[in-house]
N, C-alpha and C positions, 0 to 999 in steps of 0.2 A: 256171734248169732247169726246165722247168714239173711239176714232181712228181718224185718221184724214178726214174731211170732214163727221166725225159720221159714218165711215165706220161699226163701231163694234154694234151700237145703238141696232140695233133688237137682237141680240146675248145678248150684257149685261142685257138689262132688260128682256129678258126671264130666264137668268142665274140667275137675280138674284144682279149684282155684277160692280162695277167701276174696272178701272185699268190704268197703263200706260206698255208703252212698247218703253223705251230708250235705248234695247240695253245691258240695264243692267241685265243678263240674268242670276241673281242668287236668290236665298232665302237670303231675307233681315230680318227676323224676328230677331236675334239677333244682328242686326248691325244697329239698327233704336236709334240714341241719342235726347235726350231733344230735343236738338238746332241743326235744319236745316245745320249753318253755318258746324259746326263740320261735318256730313254727305257730304255736299258738298268738305271737306276737301281730305276725303277720297275716295269718287268717281267719282269725277271731273277726275281725271288721269282715271278711267276704265271706262269712259263714252268715252274720248279725244283716249282711245286704241282702240275700239269696232268704233269706227265715225271719221277718220281719217280725216284730211283736215277742221274739226269744227274749232272754235275758242272756247275761253274761255268762249266770251259771251255766246252762245250756251248750251257751256256743265254747269254753271252754273244756267240757265232756266231748262233746261231738269231733272240736280238731283236735284234743287229746289223743282221742281213741282213732280218730284217722290216722296219726302218725304213727298211733302204735303198729298198725296192719299194716303201714306204707313201709315205716323204718325201723320200728322199735321190737319188732321182731323178727330173729338172727335165720339164715339156712342152719337147717339142723334142729329148731323150735320145732314143740311136738303142741297141734294145737287140739283141742276138743269141740266140738260143731254139734247141738243137739238140731233133731230131726223133725221133735214137733210132736213123736210119735212115742217119746220113752227110752231113745236111745242118744248116745254120742258118738258120731263117727272118729275116730282117731286119724289125724293127718302129718306129715311132716313140710316146714316151710321148704320149699326145693330151688327157690328161685330169689332175684331180686323183684322188687316190686314193677311192676308195668299199669298202663292207663288204656280201656276198654270202650273208646270213645259212643257211647249210646247204647251199650251194654249195661244189664244190670250191675250194682254194688262196680263201679268202672275204678274204682280205687283200687288194686288186687293184688294179690300175692301169690303167685303157683306151688298148688301143693299137690303130693303125696302120698293118697287116702292109704291107708291100710284095708284088709279086708275085716279087720276088727274091729267090732264096735262094744261100747258098753250101756248098761244097762241099769236105765238112773236108778231102778229099786237095789242097786248090788251095792250100790256106794253108801257109805257114812253118812251120816246126818250132817256131819260139817262140812263134806265136800259139797255135799246137794244145794245148801245156802251159798256158798261161798257162789257154784254156778246158775246161784240164782238171779244175779244180779240183773236189771231190768237194760243197762245196758253191750254196746255191741261187744264189748272186751270188759274182761276180768282179770287177772292172775293167778294161775291154781299152782304155781313152782311149790307151794308148802304144803301141797298134798303129791309129789312128784312118786315116792314110795308108794302110795296108797292104788294110784293110778296105772304104776308098775305092775301092782299086785293082781289089779284088774284085766288089768291086761292078758296076763298069765291066768287069768281062769279064778284064782285065790278072791277068798271072802275079803269085806272090806271089813278093816281094822278100826279098833275101837283109837281114837286119836287124845290126848292130854293136853293140853294149852301148855304152853313154855314161857308164858307173857313176863318179862320180867319188873313189871310194871304192879304185877301182880304179888303180894307177898304169900297169899296163902292158896294157890290155885285150887287147894279141896275143897274151900269154901265153898266152890261154885257144881258141885259135885252135884246136886239136884235140878242145878239152875242153867244148864248147859243151851235152854233155847232163849235166854233174858232176851237178847238184841230181836230176836223174831217176835217173841211176845209183845217188848215196847213198841216195834212198829205195828203190827196187829190190833194194840191196845191204843194208839197214842190219843185217838181222842177222848178217852178215857180219864187219862194223867193231867198232872198238875202244868207240865209244859203244854199239854195239845189245847193248854183251854186258849194261851196267848202265840202259839206257833202251829202250823203246819209243816207236815215232812215235804222237802223239796221235791216237786214232780212236774214232769212234762211229760207229754205224748209220747219223747223216747229214754228218757231219764227219770232215775231214780235216785232219793237222796239217802238212800241207804249204801254203807260202801263207799262214800264220795268218793277217786281216785285224786292225793295232790302229789307235791314233787317228792314228800318225804314220808309216804305213808296214806293210806287209807281213812278217809273219816268213817266213826263209824255211824252219824248220824249226821248231815244235814238239813237244817230246818231255817225256812223262813216266818217270820214275824206276819199278824194275818193284817199288820197293815204295812205292809213290805217293806216298811223301815230297816228292820233287820233281821240279820243271817246270825243263826245260833248252830253253833259245833259243838258236836255229843260225843263226850268219850264215855262209851261204858269199862267200867272195870268189875270182872265177875270174880269178887273175891275182894277182900282187903285194901286196899287204894295207898300206894303211898305215896310222895312227893314227887317223884319220876313222873307222874303224870301230868304233873301240872307242865313243866318243862315240854311235854308233849303234846298237850294240849295248846299249847302258847304257838308250838311250830306251824299246825293247824289253821289258829285262827290268824296267821299273819299271811297263811296263803290265801286265805281266803278273802283276808281286806286287800293284799297287793292285787289278787288274781282275779277276784271275783265279784264284790264288794261294787254294784252302782254307786255315781255319785248321790249322797246324801243317805248312804246307807253306813250303819255302824256294823260291829261282829260282836259278838258275846257265846261266851263257853259255859257249857256244863259238863260238871262230872257226876257220873251216878255209880256207885257203887255202892256194897254190901254194909262195909264199914269205913270211917276214917280214924285216924290216929293225931297224933298230938304234931306231929311235922306237916302233915299237909294241911292243917289246920293254921300252921304257921303261915305257911305258904301260901295259903289263899287271904291270908289276911293283907296284904297288901296287892291283891290284884281284883280289885271290886268287877272287873269284867266277865268273873267265870265265880259261878253260884256248884254249890255243893249238893245230892240229894243221894238218900239213901233209899234204897232198895226193900222189899221186905217179900218173903214170899209166904205166901198162904198155902198148908198142904191140909187133906180131910178124904178119912175114909167113908164112906155109905155105903152100907148094907143093902143088895140088891134086893 
């Protein structure tokens, strides 16, 4: 995302670069470790000093995205950037990080932009949702085949989930928009009575990145005392999801929780079974919810 709402898309494409600006106004050339967690430890205090009142959650996102653009992306990687008018411009990272003092999005990478742009309307719903992240960066490597076909002029394929923690993905055939539906109707759910999805001016708690994969939804209690990790399983959940959500909870506890905050988890799936019930019986900090979908035909 080239500035909030693609504000700087035209300048970035004309100037051949992408960049970030989270108030870290210094040359990072010799301050980019190979591991983003080391970068976060050093620069979260810098971000918080420049953005008083922001939370550690916001700071972690900001620093992680700064590192991703400055160091995580490699020469030859392909980026897609929206122009705010329904198109995604496609470019290739062509060089190393540089700092443009006084410029827009000063922590930059040079990009060779291709002539070809991709229309958002041609994308599959799955890719659209992945690109809908409110953050500066999101990883769409899993959609590489679709993106290559779009660049070649082919129509978007219909993607099918291969999530190993779903025992029967076909159960979700009619409910593929569960996550977006849950986010859109959060206030009407049982969880919405006590929690709000994390959100600030620049970030949103849907598909929150961690070092072991993205959290489906990161929420915070209305009294700000508890962070909630929500994992959605679009079918019948296996006991493997318990280990998965515990990893996410461990990350939130270690990296994001403020002093005095606790971390809880919630698994939402169509069905459970004896194995997952056994696993959850000794993990009281994780609750299980089943979802139901109502389908109705009404004559016009």
